[in-house]
Each structure stands twice: as C-alpha cells, then as structure tokens.
C-alpha positions in Angstrom: -43.3 16.8 87.3 -41.8 20.0 86.9 -42.0 22.2 90.6 -44.9 25.1 90.4 -43.9 27.5 93.4 -47.4 28.4 93.8 -48.5 24.7 95.5 -44.7 23.6 96.6 -44.2 26.8 99.1 -48.2 27.3 100.5 -48.2 25.3 103.0 -51.8 24.4 102.1 -51.2 22.9 98.4 -55.0 23.4 97.7 -54.4 27.1 98.3 -51.2 27.7 96.3 -53.2 25.8 93.1 -56.1 28.1 94.5 -53.6 31.2 93.6 -52.3 29.2 90.6 -55.2 29.5 88.6 -56.4 32.5 89.7 -54.1 33.7 87.8 -54.2 31.6 85.0 -57.5 33.0 84.6 -56.6 36.6 84.5 -53.5 35.2 82.0 -55.5 33.7 79.3 -57.9 36.7 80.2 -56.1 40.1 79.8 -53.3 38.8 77.7 -54.5 37.5 74.5 -56.7 40.8 73.7 -53.8 43.1 74.3 -52.0 40.9 71.5 -55.1 41.5 69.1 -55.4 45.6 70.0 -51.1 45.6 69.1 -52.0 44.2 66.1 -55.2 46.3 65.9 -53.0 49.6 66.6 -49.9 48.5 63.8 -52.5 47.1 60.6 -54.3 51.1 61.6 -51.0 53.0 61.7 -49.4 51.5 58.4 -52.8 52.1 56.9 -52.9 56.1 57.5 -49.2 56.6 56.2 -49.1 59.1 53.8 -47.7 56.7 50.5 -46.4 57.3 46.9 -48.1 53.9 46.1 -45.4 52.0 45.7 -44.9 50.7 49.0 -46.9 47.8 48.3 -49.9 46.5 49.7 -50.7 47.4 53.4 -50.5 43.4 54.4 -47.2 43.2 52.7 -46.3 46.7 54.8 -47.3 44.7 58.0 -45.7 41.0 57.7 -42.0 42.7 57.2 -42.4 44.8 59.7 -43.9 41.9 62.6 -41.3 39.5 61.1 -41.0 36.7 61.0 -40.8 35.9 64.8 -44.0 37.3 64.9 -44.9 35.2 61.5 -45.3 38.0 59.4 -48.2 39.3 61.4 -50.0 36.4 61.4 -48.5 34.2 64.5 -51.1 32.3 67.1 -49.9 33.6 69.8 -52.6 33.8 71.9 -53.5 29.4 70.9 -49.9 29.2 72.5 -51.3 31.2 75.9 -54.6 29.0 75.6 -51.7 25.5 75.2 -50.1 26.8 78.5 -52.6 27.9 80.6 -54.4 24.5 80.0 -51.1 22.4 80.7 -49.9 24.7 83.7 -53.1 23.9 85.7 -53.1 20.2 84.6 -49.0 19.7 86.6 -50.8 22.3 89.0 -53.6 19.8 89.6 -52.1 16.4 89.6 -48.7 18.2 91.4 -51.7 20.0 94.6 -53.2 16.4 94.5 -50.0 13.9 94.9 -48.8 16.6 97.6 -51.7 16.5 99.6 -52.6 12.0 99.2 -48.8 12.3 100.3 -48.9 14.8 103.5 -52.3 13.1 104.5 -50.8 9.0 103.9 -47.3 9.1 104.2 -46.0 11.9 105.8 -44.4 10.1 108.1 -40.9 10.1 109.4 -39.2 6.9 108.1 -35.5 7.9 107.6 -34.4 5.6 110.4 -36.1 2.8 108.5 -34.3 2.6 105.2 -36.3 -1.1 104.4 -39.8 0.9 104.8 -38.9 4.5 103.8 -37.5 3.4 100.0 -41.0 1.5 98.6 -43.3 4.5 100.3 -40.2 7.1 98.6 -41.5 4.7 94.8 -45.0 5.0 96.1 -44.8 8.9 96.0 -42.9 9.4 92.9 -45.1 6.9 91.1 -48.0 9.6 91.9 -45.7 12.1 90.7 -45.6 10.2 88.0 -48.9 8.8 86.5 -52.0 9.9 87.1 -54.1 6.6 87.1 -51.8 5.5 89.9 -52.5 8.4 91.7 -56.5 7.8 91.8 -56.1 4.8 92.7 -54.3 6.3 95.5 -57.0 8.1 96.8 -59.4 5.0 96.6 -56.6 2.4 98.5 -54.7 5.5 101.0 -57.5 7.7 101.9 -60.8 5.6 100.9 -61.8 8.3 98.2 -62.9 7.0 94.9 -62.2 9.8 92.9 -62.1 8.0 89.4 -65.8 7.3 90.5 -67.0 10.5 90.7 -69.7 11.5 88.4 -68.2 14.9 88.2 -64.3 13.1 87.2 -65.2 13.6 84.3 -64.4 16.5 83.5 -60.3 16.1 85.2 -60.5 12.9 82.3 -61.3 16.0 79.9 -58.5 18.1 81.2 -56.1 15.0 81.1 -56.1 13.9 77.3 -56.9 18.0 76.1 -52.9 18.3 78.5 -52.3 15.4 76.7 -53.2 15.9 73.0 -51.5 19.5 73.4 -48.2 18.1 75.1 -47.2 14.8 73.3 -49.6 14.6 69.4 -48.7 18.5 68.6 -52.0 19.6 69.3 -54.0 17.1 67.8 -56.9 15.4 67.7 -56.5 11.8 69.9 -59.0 8.9 70.6 -58.7 8.9 73.9 -59.5 12.8 74.0 -62.4 12.3 71.5 -63.6 9.2 74.0 -64.2 11.8 76.7 -67.8 12.8 77.3 -66.8 17.3 77.5 -64.6 16.9 73.7 -64.8 19.8 71.9 -64.8 19.1 68.0 -65.0 21.7 65.8 -67.0 23.7 63.6 -67.0 24.3 60.5 -66.2 27.7 61.1 -62.5 26.0 62.7 -62.2 24.0 60.5 -64.0 25.0 57.0 -61.8 22.2 55.3 -61.7 19.6 57.4 -65.2 16.9 57.6 -65.6 18.2 61.3 -68.4 15.2 62.0 -66.1 12.4 61.5 -64.0 11.6 64.0 -61.3 9.7 61.9 -60.6 12.8 59.8 -59.5 14.3 63.5 -57.8 12.2 64.7 -54.4 12.4 64.8 -54.2 15.2 61.6 -56.2 18.3 63.1 -55.1 20.5 65.8 -57.6 21.0 68.5 -59.3 24.8 68.6 -58.2 26.5 71.7 -60.3 29.6 72.8 -60.8 31.5 76.2 -64.1 29.3 76.5 -62.5 26.3 76.8 -58.9 27.5 78.6 -61.5 29.3 81.3 -63.6 25.4 81.2 -60.7 23.7 82.1 -59.1 25.7 84.8 -62.7 26.2 86.8 -63.3 23.0 86.6 -59.9 21.7 87.9 -60.6 24.3 90.2 -64.0 22.4 91.4 -62.0 19.1 91.4 -59.4 20.1 94.0 -62.3 21.6 95.9 -64.5 18.0 96.0 -61.4 15.9 96.7 -61.1 18.2 100.1 -64.4 18.6 101.1 -64.3 14.8 100.5 -60.6 15.1 102.9 -61.8 17.0 105.3 -65.0 14.8 106.1 -62.4 10.9 105.8 -61.1 13.2 108.5 -64.3 14.3 110.5 -65.1 10.7 110.4 
C-alpha cells in the first residue's frame, strides 16, 4: 500500500484521515467545475473570433487548439479526478484502520524477541495488504466485529468500487453489483446499453462517476471511520 502522508504524519491516524478526506472533497468540488469553465471560455473565445469562413467549424478549431493531450478538447478530466479521489479515499481509510489496530493491539517493542516479532510483523503486513484480514483483525484482536455492522455495507460498496476502478479498467464487476449501494446506470448515462441487464454491464460498461457518487463514498468512509473510533473508545473504557 502506498504511503499517504496525512494519515502517517499525524499522531492520531483518525485526525490524518479527516484532513485527507476533507481535502479530497474539496478536490472533487472545485476542480471539475474549473475544467468545464475553462472549456466554456475557450469555446466562447473561438466562436467570437472574426472569420472569413475558411477556418473550418468551431468544433474543429476547438479540437485542434486543445490538442491530443486534452483528447481534442473532450478528455474526461472530471472522471479522472473522481477516480483518483475514490481510490485515494479508500487507501487512506484502509491505512488508517490498519494503523489504529496495530497501535491498539500490536505496538509493543519486540526487538529483543525475534521469534515473536516475526509473526507480529507478518500479521501487520497482512492487515496492510488485505482488507478482509484487517476486518478479522478487528474481530479477533480488538473484539470489534466491524464486518457485521449494518452500516458496513457502505464500506463494502466503496471497496468494490475501488477494486473495479483499479483492477477492471473502471468497468462493472459482479462483486460491485452485488453491493447494496451499487450505482446502476440510467439511460442518460448509457443510452446505447441494456441498463436493466447486469450481465450486459459486467466487464463491458464503465461505471458512471459523478460528484454525487464520489462525495458519497468519501463521506461514508469518514462516517465508518468515526464509528470504528467510537467502538474503540467504548472498548477501552470497558
């Protein structure tokens, strides 16, 4: 897993998570509208230029000036921002929960006990690599069965959305569509697809992303982390 500075720099990983997720919400709120505003400005400026009629259509001029690095003016930069935000939000959430569990249950100094230190290191590494192992760690080490919480469906949705974006080129997966919160496309999203047929979506259609969906994922992960923190506080009080 990559290092996400906010979570790892702050003494309290939850505080780092809150800072990073707040920044991600700002990113998806501010940047895509700025991109669209810049495109609109360019389009308007081209349309207002004097022309002798031999310059070509406005759309052709627009594409030529935008160039291939902007997809001839139509690159979906907004989606790129949303993908980055969702993937980063999940990584921050996973990293935060792994660090919290390690600090809570396996933070003792074992430098003078190598036979014990090695399996502890391997366990921590597993929590970093695999989220299902981390869930079991909360159950077995901290006595907090997070995977059984009713609200954990939001976490599963975020996880499977992230997996589809990272491992399946952003296309629908069977696992994602099995989550209760899976976003199924409307006819407006995919006018030429069979939007009511899950089998036609899997490995064929890209999951539509929007500010609403990305913001919901970030907000839900923050809420889930808060719930974990409250459960830990309750456990430690008892």
